[in-house]
N, C-alpha and C positions, 0 to 999 in steps of 0.2 A: 477245587472239590467244592461241593454244596451240600455234602451230607450232614454237617453240623451247623451250629447257630450262625456262624460266620464264614464267609469263602475264605480258602486258604489253598497254598500249594505245600506239598509235603515231599522231602528228600529223605527216604527211609535208609536206614543202616541195612547191611545184609542179614543181621540178625537182630531182632528185637527180644528183648528180655526185661525182667524187673529191674535189670541193672543199666537200661538204656538211659542216657542223658536227653534232655530235651533242650533245644536252643530255639527260642520263639524270637521271631523278627517282626518288628511293627514299624510299619512305615510312617511317613510324615505327611502333612497336609498337601492335598492334591495328588498324592502319588497313588500306588495300588501295590497287591501283593507280589506283582513281578519285580517290583524294584530292589528291595533289599535280597531278593531272592538270589541276585547275582552273586552274592558272597558264599551261597551254599556249598559250591564246588570246591572251596577252599577251605570250609570248616571241618572239625574233625569227623572223621568218617563214621566212628562208632556212635555218633549222636544222631538223634531224630531231628531234622531242621524243618520247622514250620514257619512258614511267611503267611501272617494274616491279613485280610483286607478289612479296612475300617466299613462301618455300617453305613454311612451317609454318603450317598453320590452326589457330586457337584454339578452344577449345571454347565461348567465348562469343561468337563471331564475330571477324572480322577475321583478320590473319595477323602473323606475326613472323619476324625474322631470327635470333632467338635467344631462349631461355627467359630469364624474369626471376623470381626467387623471393624470398621474404621469411621471415626467422626470426622466433621469439617476440617479439623486440624491434623488429620492423618494420624491420630492417636489409634493404636491397635488395641482391641479388645477381645479376649477369650471368653465362651460360653461356659461358665463354670458348672451349670446344671448338665449340659450336655457332655461335659468332661467327666463328671461323676457318673453319669450314666452308662458312658463307654466303659469305664473302669468295672462296672459290674457286668455288662456284656463280656467283657475280656475274662473276667473271673468265671463266668459259664462256660465259655469257649475252652479255657484251660481245664477245667474239669471234665469236659467232653473229651479232649485229647488224652487226658490222664486214663479215663474209662476206656477209650477205644484203644490205645497202644499199651496200657500197663506198664508205663515208664517209671524211672526212678525219680520218685519226688523230692528227694533230696539234692538232685542234681538238675534244677531248672534254671536256665540262663535265659532272662528276659533281655531282649537287645533291641531299644528302640532309637530311632533317628528322628530330631527334631519333635514334631508333636507327639511321635511315638515314644520319645524320651521323656518328654513331660507327662505323659500318660504312665510311664514305667514308675516314674517316682511316685505318683499318685497311687498307683496300684499298691506298691511296696509298703507304703504307710497307710492304706485301707485295709489290706490282708496281710496283717502283720507276720512275718517269718514263713509265708506261704511260698515265695519264691526266694531262693538262696542268694542268687546271683543277679546283678542288674548291671547292664552295660548302657549307659545313658550318651548317646552320640548327638553332639549339637543342640542340646535342649536347656532347660532349666527347671527349677522346682518352683511350682505354681501352688502356693498355700491356699488358693481359692477352690482348688480341687479336691482337697482333703476333707473329711467327714469331722475330724477331731484334731486337736493340736498334736503335731508330731511327737512321737515318742521312740524311744531307742528300740532297735529291732537287732535280729542277727544277722541281716542280709550283709553282703559285700557289694561295693559299687565301683565300677570302672567308669570314669566321666571323661570325657573329651570334648574339645571344642576347637574350632578355626580361630586363630588370633586375628584375622581380618574378616569375621563373619559380619555379612551385611543385613542379615535378616534377624537373628537374635543377638544382640550384642555380648560379647565375650565376658564383661563383667557381670551379666546376668547370670552366665553359666558359673562363674567363679564364686557365687554365693552358696551354691548347693555343697560343695565340699566344707565350707565354713559351718554350715548347718548341720550336716553329718559328723563333723569331728566334734562339735560341741554336744552331741548326743553319744560321743563315744562309739560311733560306727565306723568299721573298717571301710577306708575308701582310698581310691587313687584318682589324681586328676593330672591330665595332660593337655597341654595345646599344641597346635600344629599350625604352620604357615599356610592356611587355606582359609577360603570363605565358608559359605554354607555348604559343606559338603565333607566327606570322608577321605582325608589324604592316605595315600598307599602305607606310609609309615602308622599311621592310626589304624588301619585295619590290622595289619600284622602285630602291633601292640595288643589290641584287644582279643585278637586270636590266639596269642601267646597266654594272655592273662586267664582265657577260658580253658586253653589247654593245662594250664598249672593246677586246675581246680576240679580236672573231671576225676 
């Protein structure tokens, strides 16, 4: 759909009311709104499921929330200004969804994969307490995307990573629960025997985590 500031796909529940929860799906680098939407059929039927597409089209296809570049030694760099800008765009989009569907703002679940997970961390520490629940899949906490030093918030986090992830090292992911725990923020961390992807057990674990909080 193109009626809002970012393109998206929606799976609406049979009845939408002010009690309807929102599950927002945020894809990774080089993907699109179709990718994580494959989860939608298995997610709780009472929720409004929105899969949003990143604003920047890539020359080889797909979309990105921010640029990734490499130097001569193949070191990888993320563009923090573009990341912060995408956080702001995502906030505008969430407000549009809230206004369009009149959903329960106490039951917003932000589910991001890879670049989408990195963006979800940044969003939750930029707009404190606006999104109660964060599911961060195969990502890491990037301080460069934050406007200020991270402070405690009332959000809860489900964090997962592949133990043999070849794209984002697992030790990068392991730092996030340490940061959150030091801030006394509720978090769950799990690893699965998979590379840069979502293991079936990972899906059912975060689905159960969501269901317990609906």
